mmCIF file of the protein (N, C-alpha, C, O) and its ligand, coordinates in Angstrom:
data_MODEL
# 
_entry.id   MODEL 
# 
loop_
_entity.id 
_entity.type 
_entity.pdbx_number_of_molecules 
1 polymer     1 
2 non-polymer 1 
# 
_entity_poly.entity_id                      1 
_entity_poly.type                           'polypeptide(L)' 
_entity_poly.nstd_linkage                   no 
_entity_poly.nstd_monomer                   no 
_entity_poly.pdbx_seq_one_letter_code       MVECVECGANIELDDDSILGDLIICEECGCEMEVTGVDPFTVAEAPQEDEDWDDI 
_entity_poly.pdbx_seq_one_letter_code_can   MVECVECGANIELDDDSILGDLIICEECGCEMEVTGVDPFTVAEAPQEDEDWDDI 
_entity_poly.pdbx_strand_id                 A 
# 
loop_
_entity_poly_seq.entity_id 
_entity_poly_seq.num 
_entity_poly_seq.mon_id 
_entity_poly_seq.hetero 
1 1  MET n 
1 2  VAL n 
1 3  GLU n 
1 4  CYS n 
1 5  VAL n 
1 6  GLU n 
1 7  CYS n 
1 8  GLY n 
1 9  ALA n 
1 10 ASN n 
1 11 ILE n 
1 12 GLU n 
1 13 LEU n 
1 14 ASP n 
1 15 ASP n 
1 16 ASP n 
1 17 SER n 
1 18 ILE n 
1 19 LEU n 
1 20 GLY n 
1 21 ASP n 
1 22 LEU n 
1 23 ILE n 
1 24 ILE n 
1 25 CYS n 
1 26 GLU n 
1 27 GLU n 
1 28 CYS n 
1 29 GLY n 
1 30 CYS n 
1 31 GLU n 
1 32 MET n 
1 33 GLU n 
1 34 VAL n 
1 35 THR n 
1 36 GLY n 
1 37 VAL n 
1 38 ASP n 
1 39 PRO n 
1 40 PHE n 
1 41 THR n 
1 42 VAL n 
1 43 ALA n 
1 44 GLU n 
1 45 ALA n 
1 46 PRO n 
1 47 GLN n 
1 48 GLU n 
1 49 ASP n 
1 50 GLU n 
1 51 ASP n 
1 52 TRP n 
1 53 ASP n 
1 54 ASP n 
1 55 ILE n 
# 
loop_
_struct_asym.id 
_struct_asym.entity_id 
A 1 
B 2 
# 
loop_
_chem_comp.id 
_chem_comp.type 
_chem_comp.mon_nstd_flag 
ALA 'L-peptide linking' y 
ASN 'L-peptide linking' y 
ASP 'L-peptide linking' y 
CYS 'L-peptide linking' y 
GLN 'L-peptide linking' y 
GLU 'L-peptide linking' y 
GLY 'peptide linking'   y 
ILE 'L-peptide linking' y 
LEU 'L-peptide linking' y 
MET 'L-peptide linking' y 
PHE 'L-peptide linking' y 
PRO 'L-peptide linking' y 
SER 'L-peptide linking' y 
THR 'L-peptide linking' y 
TRP 'L-peptide linking' y 
VAL 'L-peptide linking' y 
ZN  non-polymer         . 
# 
_pdbx_entity_nonpoly.entity_id   2 
_pdbx_entity_nonpoly.name        ? 
_pdbx_entity_nonpoly.comp_id     ZN 
# 
_pdbx_nonpoly_scheme.asym_id         B 
_pdbx_nonpoly_scheme.entity_id       2 
_pdbx_nonpoly_scheme.mon_id          ZN 
_pdbx_nonpoly_scheme.ndb_seq_num     1 
_pdbx_nonpoly_scheme.pdb_seq_num     101 
_pdbx_nonpoly_scheme.auth_seq_num    101 
_pdbx_nonpoly_scheme.pdb_mon_id      ZN 
_pdbx_nonpoly_scheme.auth_mon_id     ZN 
_pdbx_nonpoly_scheme.pdb_strand_id   A 
_pdbx_nonpoly_scheme.pdb_ins_code    . 
# 
loop_
_atom_site.group_PDB 
_atom_site.id 
_atom_site.type_symbol 
_atom_site.label_atom_id 
_atom_site.label_alt_id 
_atom_site.label_comp_id 
_atom_site.label_asym_id 
_atom_site.label_entity_id 
_atom_site.label_seq_id 
_atom_site.pdbx_PDB_ins_code 
_atom_site.Cartn_x 
_atom_site.Cartn_y 
_atom_site.Cartn_z 
_atom_site.occupancy 
_atom_site.B_iso_or_equiv 
_atom_site.pdbx_formal_charge 
_atom_site.auth_seq_id 
_atom_site.auth_comp_id 
_atom_site.auth_asym_id 
_atom_site.auth_atom_id 
_atom_site.pdbx_PDB_model_num 
ATOM   1   N  N  . MET A 1 1  ? 100.985 104.667 71.727  1.00 0.00 ? 1   MET A N  1 
ATOM   2   C  CA . MET A 1 1  ? 102.347 104.567 71.881  1.00 0.00 ? 1   MET A CA 1 
ATOM   3   C  C  . MET A 1 1  ? 102.822 105.808 72.951  1.00 0.00 ? 1   MET A C  1 
ATOM   4   O  O  . MET A 1 1  ? 102.387 106.959 72.931  1.00 0.00 ? 1   MET A O  1 
ATOM   5   N  N  . VAL A 1 2  ? 103.673 105.341 73.740  1.00 0.00 ? 2   VAL A N  1 
ATOM   6   C  CA . VAL A 1 2  ? 104.365 106.308 74.604  1.00 0.00 ? 2   VAL A CA 1 
ATOM   7   C  C  . VAL A 1 2  ? 105.849 105.985 74.922  1.00 0.00 ? 2   VAL A C  1 
ATOM   8   O  O  . VAL A 1 2  ? 106.356 104.903 74.624  1.00 0.00 ? 2   VAL A O  1 
ATOM   9   N  N  . GLU A 1 3  ? 106.455 106.900 75.491  1.00 0.00 ? 3   GLU A N  1 
ATOM   10  C  CA . GLU A 1 3  ? 107.891 106.534 75.566  1.00 0.00 ? 3   GLU A CA 1 
ATOM   11  C  C  . GLU A 1 3  ? 108.228 106.375 77.137  1.00 0.00 ? 3   GLU A C  1 
ATOM   12  O  O  . GLU A 1 3  ? 107.817 107.091 78.049  1.00 0.00 ? 3   GLU A O  1 
ATOM   13  N  N  . CYS A 1 4  ? 108.993 105.369 77.213  1.00 0.00 ? 4   CYS A N  1 
ATOM   14  C  CA . CYS A 1 4  ? 109.551 104.945 78.646  1.00 0.00 ? 4   CYS A CA 1 
ATOM   15  C  C  . CYS A 1 4  ? 110.059 106.057 79.374  1.00 0.00 ? 4   CYS A C  1 
ATOM   16  O  O  . CYS A 1 4  ? 110.793 106.823 78.750  1.00 0.00 ? 4   CYS A O  1 
ATOM   17  N  N  . VAL A 1 5  ? 109.818 106.297 80.565  1.00 0.00 ? 5   VAL A N  1 
ATOM   18  C  CA . VAL A 1 5  ? 110.330 107.484 81.201  1.00 0.00 ? 5   VAL A CA 1 
ATOM   19  C  C  . VAL A 1 5  ? 111.660 107.388 81.668  1.00 0.00 ? 5   VAL A C  1 
ATOM   20  O  O  . VAL A 1 5  ? 112.339 108.341 82.050  1.00 0.00 ? 5   VAL A O  1 
ATOM   21  N  N  . GLU A 1 6  ? 112.014 106.178 81.622  1.00 0.00 ? 6   GLU A N  1 
ATOM   22  C  CA . GLU A 1 6  ? 113.533 105.612 82.088  1.00 0.00 ? 6   GLU A CA 1 
ATOM   23  C  C  . GLU A 1 6  ? 114.585 105.658 80.847  1.00 0.00 ? 6   GLU A C  1 
ATOM   24  O  O  . GLU A 1 6  ? 115.586 106.373 80.798  1.00 0.00 ? 6   GLU A O  1 
ATOM   25  N  N  . CYS A 1 7  ? 114.141 104.740 79.856  1.00 0.00 ? 7   CYS A N  1 
ATOM   26  C  CA . CYS A 1 7  ? 115.127 104.686 78.691  1.00 0.00 ? 7   CYS A CA 1 
ATOM   27  C  C  . CYS A 1 7  ? 114.661 105.253 77.495  1.00 0.00 ? 7   CYS A C  1 
ATOM   28  O  O  . CYS A 1 7  ? 115.384 105.239 76.499  1.00 0.00 ? 7   CYS A O  1 
ATOM   29  N  N  . GLY A 1 8  ? 113.399 105.813 77.471  1.00 0.00 ? 8   GLY A N  1 
ATOM   30  C  CA . GLY A 1 8  ? 113.004 106.490 76.113  1.00 0.00 ? 8   GLY A CA 1 
ATOM   31  C  C  . GLY A 1 8  ? 112.468 105.323 75.133  1.00 0.00 ? 8   GLY A C  1 
ATOM   32  O  O  . GLY A 1 8  ? 112.186 105.643 73.978  1.00 0.00 ? 8   GLY A O  1 
ATOM   33  N  N  . ALA A 1 9  ? 112.349 104.273 75.458  1.00 0.00 ? 9   ALA A N  1 
ATOM   34  C  CA . ALA A 1 9  ? 111.878 103.413 74.441  1.00 0.00 ? 9   ALA A CA 1 
ATOM   35  C  C  . ALA A 1 9  ? 110.461 103.499 74.194  1.00 0.00 ? 9   ALA A C  1 
ATOM   36  O  O  . ALA A 1 9  ? 109.687 103.880 75.072  1.00 0.00 ? 9   ALA A O  1 
ATOM   37  N  N  . ASN A 1 10 ? 110.009 103.093 72.801  1.00 0.00 ? 10  ASN A N  1 
ATOM   38  C  CA . ASN A 1 10 ? 108.678 103.220 72.641  1.00 0.00 ? 10  ASN A CA 1 
ATOM   39  C  C  . ASN A 1 10 ? 107.911 102.022 73.175  1.00 0.00 ? 10  ASN A C  1 
ATOM   40  O  O  . ASN A 1 10 ? 108.435 100.910 73.119  1.00 0.00 ? 10  ASN A O  1 
ATOM   41  N  N  . ILE A 1 11 ? 106.595 102.201 73.734  1.00 0.00 ? 11  ILE A N  1 
ATOM   42  C  CA . ILE A 1 11 ? 105.930 101.195 74.308  1.00 0.00 ? 11  ILE A CA 1 
ATOM   43  C  C  . ILE A 1 11 ? 104.591 101.228 73.796  1.00 0.00 ? 11  ILE A C  1 
ATOM   44  O  O  . ILE A 1 11 ? 103.903 102.235 73.965  1.00 0.00 ? 11  ILE A O  1 
ATOM   45  N  N  . GLU A 1 12 ? 104.164 100.246 73.202  1.00 0.00 ? 12  GLU A N  1 
ATOM   46  C  CA . GLU A 1 12 ? 102.605 100.065 72.739  1.00 0.00 ? 12  GLU A CA 1 
ATOM   47  C  C  . GLU A 1 12 ? 101.719 99.963  73.930  1.00 0.00 ? 12  GLU A C  1 
ATOM   48  O  O  . GLU A 1 12 ? 102.010 99.128  74.787  1.00 0.00 ? 12  GLU A O  1 
ATOM   49  N  N  . LEU A 1 13 ? 100.694 100.699 74.079  1.00 0.00 ? 13  LEU A N  1 
ATOM   50  C  CA . LEU A 1 13 ? 99.602  100.462 75.116  1.00 0.00 ? 13  LEU A CA 1 
ATOM   51  C  C  . LEU A 1 13 ? 98.373  99.767  74.344  1.00 0.00 ? 13  LEU A C  1 
ATOM   52  O  O  . LEU A 1 13 ? 98.015  100.096 73.213  1.00 0.00 ? 13  LEU A O  1 
ATOM   53  N  N  . ASP A 1 14 ? 97.852  98.878  75.030  1.00 0.00 ? 14  ASP A N  1 
ATOM   54  C  CA . ASP A 1 14 ? 96.538  98.494  74.576  1.00 0.00 ? 14  ASP A CA 1 
ATOM   55  C  C  . ASP A 1 14 ? 95.559  99.562  74.469  1.00 0.00 ? 14  ASP A C  1 
ATOM   56  O  O  . ASP A 1 14 ? 95.676  100.463 75.300  1.00 0.00 ? 14  ASP A O  1 
ATOM   57  N  N  . ASP A 1 15 ? 94.608  99.653  73.614  1.00 0.00 ? 15  ASP A N  1 
ATOM   58  C  CA . ASP A 1 15 ? 93.514  100.479 73.242  1.00 0.00 ? 15  ASP A CA 1 
ATOM   59  C  C  . ASP A 1 15 ? 92.790  100.725 74.526  1.00 0.00 ? 15  ASP A C  1 
ATOM   60  O  O  . ASP A 1 15 ? 92.484  101.834 74.964  1.00 0.00 ? 15  ASP A O  1 
ATOM   61  N  N  . ASP A 1 16 ? 92.535  99.486  75.118  1.00 0.00 ? 16  ASP A N  1 
ATOM   62  C  CA . ASP A 1 16 ? 91.687  99.593  76.260  1.00 0.00 ? 16  ASP A CA 1 
ATOM   63  C  C  . ASP A 1 16 ? 92.189  99.820  77.534  1.00 0.00 ? 16  ASP A C  1 
ATOM   64  O  O  . ASP A 1 16 ? 91.554  99.556  78.554  1.00 0.00 ? 16  ASP A O  1 
ATOM   65  N  N  . SER A 1 17 ? 93.541  100.400 77.514  1.00 0.00 ? 17  SER A N  1 
ATOM   66  C  CA . SER A 1 17 ? 94.335  100.820 78.800  1.00 0.00 ? 17  SER A CA 1 
ATOM   67  C  C  . SER A 1 17 ? 93.416  101.916 79.472  1.00 0.00 ? 17  SER A C  1 
ATOM   68  O  O  . SER A 1 17 ? 92.647  102.669 78.874  1.00 0.00 ? 17  SER A O  1 
ATOM   69  N  N  . ILE A 1 18 ? 93.612  101.867 80.636  1.00 0.00 ? 18  ILE A N  1 
ATOM   70  C  CA . ILE A 1 18 ? 92.746  102.749 81.481  1.00 0.00 ? 18  ILE A CA 1 
ATOM   71  C  C  . ILE A 1 18 ? 93.813  103.552 82.569  1.00 0.00 ? 18  ILE A C  1 
ATOM   72  O  O  . ILE A 1 18 ? 94.982  103.239 82.791  1.00 0.00 ? 18  ILE A O  1 
ATOM   73  N  N  . LEU A 1 19 ? 93.086  104.613 83.134  1.00 0.00 ? 19  LEU A N  1 
ATOM   74  C  CA . LEU A 1 19 ? 94.018  105.300 84.130  1.00 0.00 ? 19  LEU A CA 1 
ATOM   75  C  C  . LEU A 1 19 ? 94.502  104.554 85.353  1.00 0.00 ? 19  LEU A C  1 
ATOM   76  O  O  . LEU A 1 19 ? 93.669  103.960 86.038  1.00 0.00 ? 19  LEU A O  1 
ATOM   77  N  N  . GLY A 1 20 ? 95.616  104.539 85.640  1.00 0.00 ? 20  GLY A N  1 
ATOM   78  C  CA . GLY A 1 20 ? 96.011  103.639 86.798  1.00 0.00 ? 20  GLY A CA 1 
ATOM   79  C  C  . GLY A 1 20 ? 96.666  102.402 86.517  1.00 0.00 ? 20  GLY A C  1 
ATOM   80  O  O  . GLY A 1 20 ? 97.375  101.857 87.362  1.00 0.00 ? 20  GLY A O  1 
ATOM   81  N  N  . ASP A 1 21 ? 96.431  101.829 85.144  1.00 0.00 ? 21  ASP A N  1 
ATOM   82  C  CA . ASP A 1 21 ? 97.129  100.581 84.727  1.00 0.00 ? 21  ASP A CA 1 
ATOM   83  C  C  . ASP A 1 21 ? 98.528  100.665 84.929  1.00 0.00 ? 21  ASP A C  1 
ATOM   84  O  O  . ASP A 1 21 ? 99.081  101.762 85.014  1.00 0.00 ? 21  ASP A O  1 
ATOM   85  N  N  . LEU A 1 22 ? 99.155  99.575  85.014  1.00 0.00 ? 22  LEU A N  1 
ATOM   86  C  CA . LEU A 1 22 ? 100.487 99.472  85.108  1.00 0.00 ? 22  LEU A CA 1 
ATOM   87  C  C  . LEU A 1 22 ? 101.235 98.842  83.975  1.00 0.00 ? 22  LEU A C  1 
ATOM   88  O  O  . LEU A 1 22 ? 100.935 97.694  83.649  1.00 0.00 ? 22  LEU A O  1 
ATOM   89  N  N  . ILE A 1 23 ? 102.138 99.460  83.375  1.00 0.00 ? 23  ILE A N  1 
ATOM   90  C  CA . ILE A 1 23 ? 102.841 98.925  82.338  1.00 0.00 ? 23  ILE A CA 1 
ATOM   91  C  C  . ILE A 1 23 ? 104.324 98.626  82.706  1.00 0.00 ? 23  ILE A C  1 
ATOM   92  O  O  . ILE A 1 23 ? 104.922 99.229  83.597  1.00 0.00 ? 23  ILE A O  1 
ATOM   93  N  N  . ILE A 1 24 ? 104.812 97.731  82.013  1.00 0.00 ? 24  ILE A N  1 
ATOM   94  C  CA . ILE A 1 24 ? 106.320 97.594  82.073  1.00 0.00 ? 24  ILE A CA 1 
ATOM   95  C  C  . ILE A 1 24 ? 107.197 97.731  80.928  1.00 0.00 ? 24  ILE A C  1 
ATOM   96  O  O  . ILE A 1 24 ? 106.928 97.073  79.923  1.00 0.00 ? 24  ILE A O  1 
ATOM   97  N  N  . CYS A 1 25 ? 108.131 98.436  80.938  1.00 0.00 ? 25  CYS A N  1 
ATOM   98  C  CA . CYS A 1 25 ? 108.959 98.604  79.639  1.00 0.00 ? 25  CYS A CA 1 
ATOM   99  C  C  . CYS A 1 25 ? 109.676 97.312  79.478  1.00 0.00 ? 25  CYS A C  1 
ATOM   100 O  O  . CYS A 1 25 ? 110.256 96.721  80.388  1.00 0.00 ? 25  CYS A O  1 
ATOM   101 N  N  . GLU A 1 26 ? 109.574 96.868  78.059  1.00 0.00 ? 26  GLU A N  1 
ATOM   102 C  CA . GLU A 1 26 ? 110.469 95.774  77.732  1.00 0.00 ? 26  GLU A CA 1 
ATOM   103 C  C  . GLU A 1 26 ? 111.870 95.944  77.684  1.00 0.00 ? 26  GLU A C  1 
ATOM   104 O  O  . GLU A 1 26 ? 112.649 95.004  77.845  1.00 0.00 ? 26  GLU A O  1 
ATOM   105 N  N  . GLU A 1 27 ? 112.251 97.220  77.446  1.00 0.00 ? 27  GLU A N  1 
ATOM   106 C  CA . GLU A 1 27 ? 113.671 97.453  77.387  1.00 0.00 ? 27  GLU A CA 1 
ATOM   107 C  C  . GLU A 1 27 ? 114.462 97.435  78.722  1.00 0.00 ? 27  GLU A C  1 
ATOM   108 O  O  . GLU A 1 27 ? 115.521 96.813  78.810  1.00 0.00 ? 27  GLU A O  1 
ATOM   109 N  N  . CYS A 1 28 ? 113.899 98.170  79.819  1.00 0.00 ? 28  CYS A N  1 
ATOM   110 C  CA . CYS A 1 28 ? 114.591 98.232  80.954  1.00 0.00 ? 28  CYS A CA 1 
ATOM   111 C  C  . CYS A 1 28 ? 114.008 97.775  82.085  1.00 0.00 ? 28  CYS A C  1 
ATOM   112 O  O  . CYS A 1 28 ? 114.567 97.791  83.182  1.00 0.00 ? 28  CYS A O  1 
ATOM   113 N  N  . GLY A 1 29 ? 112.741 97.303  81.852  1.00 0.00 ? 29  GLY A N  1 
ATOM   114 C  CA . GLY A 1 29 ? 111.782 96.510  82.995  1.00 0.00 ? 29  GLY A CA 1 
ATOM   115 C  C  . GLY A 1 29 ? 111.312 97.529  83.993  1.00 0.00 ? 29  GLY A C  1 
ATOM   116 O  O  . GLY A 1 29 ? 110.943 97.137  85.100  1.00 0.00 ? 29  GLY A O  1 
ATOM   117 N  N  . CYS A 1 30 ? 111.297 98.756  83.703  1.00 0.00 ? 30  CYS A N  1 
ATOM   118 C  CA . CYS A 1 30 ? 110.867 99.774  84.778  1.00 0.00 ? 30  CYS A CA 1 
ATOM   119 C  C  . CYS A 1 30 ? 109.334 99.927  84.640  1.00 0.00 ? 30  CYS A C  1 
ATOM   120 O  O  . CYS A 1 30 ? 108.764 99.878  83.550  1.00 0.00 ? 30  CYS A O  1 
ATOM   121 N  N  . GLU A 1 31 ? 108.651 100.134 85.931  1.00 0.00 ? 31  GLU A N  1 
ATOM   122 C  CA . GLU A 1 31 ? 107.071 99.918  85.869  1.00 0.00 ? 31  GLU A CA 1 
ATOM   123 C  C  . GLU A 1 31 ? 106.764 101.508 85.796  1.00 0.00 ? 31  GLU A C  1 
ATOM   124 O  O  . GLU A 1 31 ? 107.391 102.455 86.270  1.00 0.00 ? 31  GLU A O  1 
ATOM   125 N  N  . MET A 1 32 ? 105.567 101.457 85.027  1.00 0.00 ? 32  MET A N  1 
ATOM   126 C  CA . MET A 1 32 ? 105.131 102.746 84.867  1.00 0.00 ? 32  MET A CA 1 
ATOM   127 C  C  . MET A 1 32 ? 103.465 102.699 85.055  1.00 0.00 ? 32  MET A C  1 
ATOM   128 O  O  . MET A 1 32 ? 102.752 101.698 84.983  1.00 0.00 ? 32  MET A O  1 
ATOM   129 N  N  . GLU A 1 33 ? 103.098 103.958 85.293  1.00 0.00 ? 33  GLU A N  1 
ATOM   130 C  CA . GLU A 1 33 ? 101.388 103.924 85.678  1.00 0.00 ? 33  GLU A CA 1 
ATOM   131 C  C  . GLU A 1 33 ? 100.757 104.810 84.478  1.00 0.00 ? 33  GLU A C  1 
ATOM   132 O  O  . GLU A 1 33 ? 101.287 105.888 84.210  1.00 0.00 ? 33  GLU A O  1 
ATOM   133 N  N  . VAL A 1 34 ? 99.816  104.433 83.877  1.00 0.00 ? 34  VAL A N  1 
ATOM   134 C  CA . VAL A 1 34 ? 98.995  105.393 82.836  1.00 0.00 ? 34  VAL A CA 1 
ATOM   135 C  C  . VAL A 1 34 ? 98.483  106.364 83.754  1.00 0.00 ? 34  VAL A C  1 
ATOM   136 O  O  . VAL A 1 34 ? 97.884  106.052 84.783  1.00 0.00 ? 34  VAL A O  1 
ATOM   137 N  N  . THR A 1 35 ? 98.728  107.617 83.370  1.00 0.00 ? 35  THR A N  1 
ATOM   138 C  CA . THR A 1 35 ? 98.350  108.953 84.019  1.00 0.00 ? 35  THR A CA 1 
ATOM   139 C  C  . THR A 1 35 ? 97.362  109.715 82.900  1.00 0.00 ? 35  THR A C  1 
ATOM   140 O  O  . THR A 1 35 ? 96.852  110.802 83.170  1.00 0.00 ? 35  THR A O  1 
ATOM   141 N  N  . GLY A 1 36 ? 97.189  109.184 81.888  1.00 0.00 ? 36  GLY A N  1 
ATOM   142 C  CA . GLY A 1 36 ? 96.299  109.924 81.029  1.00 0.00 ? 36  GLY A CA 1 
ATOM   143 C  C  . GLY A 1 36 ? 96.163  108.949 79.837  1.00 0.00 ? 36  GLY A C  1 
ATOM   144 O  O  . GLY A 1 36 ? 97.011  108.108 79.543  1.00 0.00 ? 36  GLY A O  1 
ATOM   145 N  N  . VAL A 1 37 ? 94.758  109.203 79.051  1.00 0.00 ? 37  VAL A N  1 
ATOM   146 C  CA . VAL A 1 37 ? 94.637  108.213 78.091  1.00 0.00 ? 37  VAL A CA 1 
ATOM   147 C  C  . VAL A 1 37 ? 94.151  109.039 76.700  1.00 0.00 ? 37  VAL A C  1 
ATOM   148 O  O  . VAL A 1 37 ? 93.763  108.464 75.684  1.00 0.00 ? 37  VAL A O  1 
ATOM   149 N  N  . ASP A 1 38 ? 94.239  110.337 76.841  1.00 0.00 ? 38  ASP A N  1 
ATOM   150 C  CA . ASP A 1 38 ? 93.667  110.933 75.463  1.00 0.00 ? 38  ASP A CA 1 
ATOM   151 C  C  . ASP A 1 38 ? 94.596  112.365 75.514  1.00 0.00 ? 38  ASP A C  1 
ATOM   152 O  O  . ASP A 1 38 ? 94.095  113.399 75.957  1.00 0.00 ? 38  ASP A O  1 
ATOM   153 N  N  . PRO A 1 39 ? 95.880  112.321 75.058  1.00 0.00 ? 39  PRO A N  1 
ATOM   154 C  CA . PRO A 1 39 ? 96.518  111.097 74.629  1.00 0.00 ? 39  PRO A CA 1 
ATOM   155 C  C  . PRO A 1 39 ? 97.018  110.339 75.769  1.00 0.00 ? 39  PRO A C  1 
ATOM   156 O  O  . PRO A 1 39 ? 96.883  110.775 76.913  1.00 0.00 ? 39  PRO A O  1 
ATOM   157 N  N  . PHE A 1 40 ? 97.649  109.111 75.495  1.00 0.00 ? 40  PHE A N  1 
ATOM   158 C  CA . PHE A 1 40 ? 98.372  108.339 76.400  1.00 0.00 ? 40  PHE A CA 1 
ATOM   159 C  C  . PHE A 1 40 ? 99.532  108.972 76.975  1.00 0.00 ? 40  PHE A C  1 
ATOM   160 O  O  . PHE A 1 40 ? 100.460 109.352 76.261  1.00 0.00 ? 40  PHE A O  1 
ATOM   161 N  N  . THR A 1 41 ? 99.529  109.110 78.263  1.00 0.00 ? 41  THR A N  1 
ATOM   162 C  CA . THR A 1 41 ? 100.674 109.536 79.266  1.00 0.00 ? 41  THR A CA 1 
ATOM   163 C  C  . THR A 1 41 ? 100.890 108.609 80.350  1.00 0.00 ? 41  THR A C  1 
ATOM   164 O  O  . THR A 1 41 ? 100.019 107.996 80.967  1.00 0.00 ? 41  THR A O  1 
ATOM   165 N  N  . VAL A 1 42 ? 102.258 108.566 80.536  1.00 0.00 ? 42  VAL A N  1 
ATOM   166 C  CA . VAL A 1 42 ? 102.738 107.689 81.696  1.00 0.00 ? 42  VAL A CA 1 
ATOM   167 C  C  . VAL A 1 42 ? 103.696 108.390 82.697  1.00 0.00 ? 42  VAL A C  1 
ATOM   168 O  O  . VAL A 1 42 ? 104.405 109.367 82.457  1.00 0.00 ? 42  VAL A O  1 
ATOM   169 N  N  . ALA A 1 43 ? 103.592 107.759 83.774  1.00 0.00 ? 43  ALA A N  1 
ATOM   170 C  CA . ALA A 1 43 ? 104.686 108.220 84.900  1.00 0.00 ? 43  ALA A CA 1 
ATOM   171 C  C  . ALA A 1 43 ? 105.130 107.095 85.606  1.00 0.00 ? 43  ALA A C  1 
ATOM   172 O  O  . ALA A 1 43 ? 104.414 106.126 85.859  1.00 0.00 ? 43  ALA A O  1 
ATOM   173 N  N  . GLU A 1 44 ? 106.489 107.232 85.978  1.00 0.00 ? 44  GLU A N  1 
ATOM   174 C  CA . GLU A 1 44 ? 107.132 106.228 86.710  1.00 0.00 ? 44  GLU A CA 1 
ATOM   175 C  C  . GLU A 1 44 ? 106.091 105.776 87.933  1.00 0.00 ? 44  GLU A C  1 
ATOM   176 O  O  . GLU A 1 44 ? 105.514 106.599 88.643  1.00 0.00 ? 44  GLU A O  1 
ATOM   177 N  N  . ALA A 1 45 ? 105.977 104.625 88.037  1.00 0.00 ? 45  ALA A N  1 
ATOM   178 C  CA . ALA A 1 45 ? 104.998 104.008 88.927  1.00 0.00 ? 45  ALA A CA 1 
ATOM   179 C  C  . ALA A 1 45 ? 105.516 104.139 90.398  1.00 0.00 ? 45  ALA A C  1 
ATOM   180 O  O  . ALA A 1 45 ? 106.667 103.741 90.581  1.00 0.00 ? 45  ALA A O  1 
ATOM   181 N  N  . PRO A 1 46 ? 104.790 104.670 91.542  1.00 0.00 ? 46  PRO A N  1 
ATOM   182 C  CA . PRO A 1 46 ? 105.312 104.748 92.580  1.00 0.00 ? 46  PRO A CA 1 
ATOM   183 C  C  . PRO A 1 46 ? 105.582 103.478 93.379  1.00 0.00 ? 46  PRO A C  1 
ATOM   184 O  O  . PRO A 1 46 ? 104.823 102.508 93.365  1.00 0.00 ? 46  PRO A O  1 
ATOM   185 N  N  . GLN A 1 47 ? 106.732 103.551 94.087  1.00 0.00 ? 47  GLN A N  1 
ATOM   186 C  CA . GLN A 1 47 ? 107.229 102.375 94.782  1.00 0.00 ? 47  GLN A CA 1 
ATOM   187 C  C  . GLN A 1 47 ? 106.458 102.179 95.892  1.00 0.00 ? 47  GLN A C  1 
ATOM   188 O  O  . GLN A 1 47 ? 106.246 103.118 96.659  1.00 0.00 ? 47  GLN A O  1 
ATOM   189 N  N  . GLU A 1 48 ? 105.916 100.859 96.125  1.00 0.00 ? 48  GLU A N  1 
ATOM   190 C  CA . GLU A 1 48 ? 105.175 100.459 97.294  1.00 0.00 ? 48  GLU A CA 1 
ATOM   191 C  C  . GLU A 1 48 ? 106.250 100.230 98.637  1.00 0.00 ? 48  GLU A C  1 
ATOM   192 O  O  . GLU A 1 48 ? 107.179 99.423  98.686  1.00 0.00 ? 48  GLU A O  1 
ATOM   193 N  N  . ASP A 1 49 ? 105.866 101.094 99.586  1.00 0.00 ? 49  ASP A N  1 
ATOM   194 C  CA . ASP A 1 49 ? 106.624 101.023 100.779 1.00 0.00 ? 49  ASP A CA 1 
ATOM   195 C  C  . ASP A 1 49 ? 105.994 99.872  101.701 1.00 0.00 ? 49  ASP A C  1 
ATOM   196 O  O  . ASP A 1 49 ? 104.788 99.628  101.668 1.00 0.00 ? 49  ASP A O  1 
ATOM   197 N  N  . GLU A 1 50 ? 106.693 99.334  102.343 1.00 0.00 ? 50  GLU A N  1 
ATOM   198 C  CA . GLU A 1 50 ? 106.222 98.202  103.346 1.00 0.00 ? 50  GLU A CA 1 
ATOM   199 C  C  . GLU A 1 50 ? 106.034 98.921  104.599 1.00 0.00 ? 50  GLU A C  1 
ATOM   200 O  O  . GLU A 1 50 ? 106.826 98.674  105.509 1.00 0.00 ? 50  GLU A O  1 
ATOM   201 N  N  . ASP A 1 51 ? 105.078 99.798  104.791 1.00 0.00 ? 51  ASP A N  1 
ATOM   202 C  CA . ASP A 1 51 ? 104.904 100.609 105.851 1.00 0.00 ? 51  ASP A CA 1 
ATOM   203 C  C  . ASP A 1 51 ? 103.482 100.459 106.269 1.00 0.00 ? 51  ASP A C  1 
ATOM   204 O  O  . ASP A 1 51 ? 102.565 101.036 105.685 1.00 0.00 ? 51  ASP A O  1 
ATOM   205 N  N  . TRP A 1 52 ? 103.331 99.727  107.221 1.00 0.00 ? 52  TRP A N  1 
ATOM   206 C  CA . TRP A 1 52 ? 101.944 99.397  107.606 1.00 0.00 ? 52  TRP A CA 1 
ATOM   207 C  C  . TRP A 1 52 ? 101.536 99.998  109.149 1.00 0.00 ? 52  TRP A C  1 
ATOM   208 O  O  . TRP A 1 52 ? 100.766 99.442  109.932 1.00 0.00 ? 52  TRP A O  1 
ATOM   209 N  N  . ASP A 1 53 ? 102.203 101.184 109.359 1.00 0.00 ? 53  ASP A N  1 
ATOM   210 C  CA . ASP A 1 53 ? 102.016 101.743 110.704 1.00 0.00 ? 53  ASP A CA 1 
ATOM   211 C  C  . ASP A 1 53 ? 100.623 102.215 110.926 1.00 0.00 ? 53  ASP A C  1 
ATOM   212 O  O  . ASP A 1 53 ? 100.112 102.316 112.042 1.00 0.00 ? 53  ASP A O  1 
ATOM   213 N  N  . ASP A 1 54 ? 100.007 102.512 109.740 1.00 0.00 ? 54  ASP A N  1 
ATOM   214 C  CA . ASP A 1 54 ? 98.637  103.027 109.871 1.00 0.00 ? 54  ASP A CA 1 
ATOM   215 C  C  . ASP A 1 54 ? 97.391  102.027 110.124 1.00 0.00 ? 54  ASP A C  1 
ATOM   216 O  O  . ASP A 1 54 ? 96.227  102.332 110.386 1.00 0.00 ? 54  ASP A O  1 
ATOM   217 N  N  . ILE A 1 55 ? 97.966  100.743 109.973 1.00 0.00 ? 55  ILE A N  1 
ATOM   218 C  CA . ILE A 1 55 ? 96.724  99.798  110.369 1.00 0.00 ? 55  ILE A CA 1 
ATOM   219 C  C  . ILE A 1 55 ? 96.456  99.736  111.781 1.00 0.00 ? 55  ILE A C  1 
ATOM   220 O  O  . ILE A 1 55 ? 95.529  99.045  112.204 1.00 0.00 ? 55  ILE A O  1 
HETATM 221 ZN ZN . ZN  B 2 .  ? 112.595 101.475 79.597  1.00 0.00 2 101 ZN  A ZN 1 
# 
């Protein structure tokens, strides 16, 4: 169980969640990334920029 970084709602994580998994808060819909698994920690997921200049 972790707390949403945006609204503080409790979120159940699957026991098999791994680092980098994306989860979505059911309360506010914000996207978070699993940053630790023992114990579970999450951080707000980085927003994907549409910046393809490096290609
Ligand atoms: Zn939330």
